[in-house]
N, C-alpha and C positions, 0 to 999 in steps of 0.2 A: 774367676773365669773357669767355666767347665768344672765347677766345684761339685763334688759328690762325696758325701761323708755320712756315716751313720754313727751317732753317739749312743752308747749303751749305758743304762743305769748301773751304778756300782762303782764306788770309789770316787776320787776327785779327778776331774778332767782339766788339765792345764792347757792354756792357750798362750803361746809366746809369739813374738814377732816384733819388728821395728814399730816405733810410733807411727800411726797413720796407715798401718798395713791392713786394718779392717777388723781387728779383733772385737772391739766394742760394737761396731756396726753389725757384725755377724750375730752377736748376742741380741742386739735390739731388733733385728729381723726375726729371730726366733721368738722373741716376746711380742712381736707384731706392734712395735712402737710406730712403725711405718711399713708400708707394703712394698714388695719387690716388683721388678719389671719383668723378669723371666724366671723360669724354673718353678720349683715347688719346695715347700717345707712341710714335712709330715711329722706329726706328733702322735706317737702310739698308733701309727698307721693312718691317721686322719689328716686330710688337707687342712692346715691350720687356718686357712681363710674361711673355712666352713664352720669353725668353732666360734661360739659367741666371744667377741673380743674382751668384754669385761670379765667373763669367766676365765678366759685364757690368761689374761694379765693377772688375775687374782691367784693363779697357780704358781706365779713366779715371785721370788724375793730378790730384788736387785740392790746391790750395795755399790754405789758409784765411788770413784776415786776422791771426789770432793764431797764431803758430807753435806747433806741437805737438812738443815735445821730450820724449822718454820717458826714464825712468831706466834707460838701457842704455848700451852703448858708442857712440861716435860712428859706428862702422861699422854697428852694428845699427840705429841711428836712420836711417841713410841707405838701407840695402838692404832693411830690413823682412823678413828671413828668406830672401831670395834668396841662392843660392850661386854664381850665374853672373857676379857682378860682381867684377872684380879690383881689388886695391888701386891698381894703376896707373891704371885707369879712374877710380876715385874721386878720386885725387890730381890727375889731369889736369883733371877737372872742377872740383875745389876751387881750382885755380889760376885758372881762368876766372871763378869766382865770388868770387875774392878771399878765399878761406877757407883756402888751403894753409898759410900761415904760422901761422894760428890753430890749425890741426890739428896741425902739427908742433911747436908750442909746448906742446901738452897733454902731461902726464907720460908717457903710454903711446901717444901718437899716436892712431891710429884705434881702438886698444883701450882708450882712456880711458873710464871710466864717467862719464857726465854726467847732468845734469838741467837743466831749463829755466832755472834761475837762474844757470847757468854762462855763459850767453850774453846779449849785449845783444839788444834787439829786432831790430836790423838783422842781426846774425849769425844769429839764429834764422830770420829771413826768408830769408837766403841758404842756410841748411841745408835749409829747406823746398823752395827752388828746386832744389837739388842732388838731393834725394829724388825730386822730380817728373821731372827730366831723366834720372835713372838708370833710371827705369821704362820709358822708350821707349813711352809710351802712344799709343793711337789718338786720344785727346781729352784736352786739358789745360784745366783750369778754374782761373783765377787770381782769387781773391776779395780785392780790395783788397791786392794783393801788394806795393805800394810804399809803403804807409801809414807804415812805420817806416824808410824809406830817405831819405837826403838826395838832392839832385838828381843828384849824380855817380853814386851807386849806383843810382838810378832809371834813368838812361841805360844803365848797364851791364846792369841787369836786363832791360830791354827788348831790348837787343842780343842777349843770351843767348837770350831767348825766340824772337826772329826766326831766330837761327842754328840752334837745336837742337830746337825743337818742330816735328816733321814732320807731326804729326796736326792735327786740328781744334783751334783755340784760342779759348776764351772768356775775356774779360777784363772783370772788374767793377771799376770805380774811380770815385771822386769827383774824382780829380785830372785836370784837363784836360791836363796835361803827359803823364801816363801814357796817357790815352785818345787822344792825338794819333797814336799808332802804329796804332790800329785801322783796318782797311780798310773795315769796315762797323760802324755803330753803331745800336743799337736802344734806345729809351727806354721804360721800363716805368712806366706812370702810370695810376692808377685801374683797375688790372686789365687794362690794354690795352698791347700791345707795338707801338710805332710805329717804323718804320725812319726814321732821321734822315740817314744817310750811306751 
């Protein structure tokens, strides 16, 4: 309600608030997963409704709380149809995300047909991170990305985000340990967004 905020690129922007407060909804509106009833959203000064939707959504990398693993090969799950990503690039990133051994242990490596049940929640989360980082997006949105990770893998996740996400980064989390890496924090409460840090 009467929400007015300007997000500036630089550092990690944290979004906190109770479940159902609208944090994920706000991010999905920015990505134009659906359109809004009133007001406007401007991206680099442009009305986002006037930007080609496919181009706009191609500029974002979204990592949901529940990993989305499709019944495809590991490679297809990671590159989502792109032809410009080499196996070497994938495996270098897999090593950094602590997924290289898991991929190499699969019967056909990157060409192994998989589904969600083949991976633990933590492995699925790391595959989602790999998918996002391979996209080289302008904006990354991480929605409760560490909810399925132990403290060691949480620290690794945060380090990878800091090292590899060159664009704008939004981080939604209930974990104070995850949110500690945010440079700026906004709290969403009663339809209002208030800057806390």
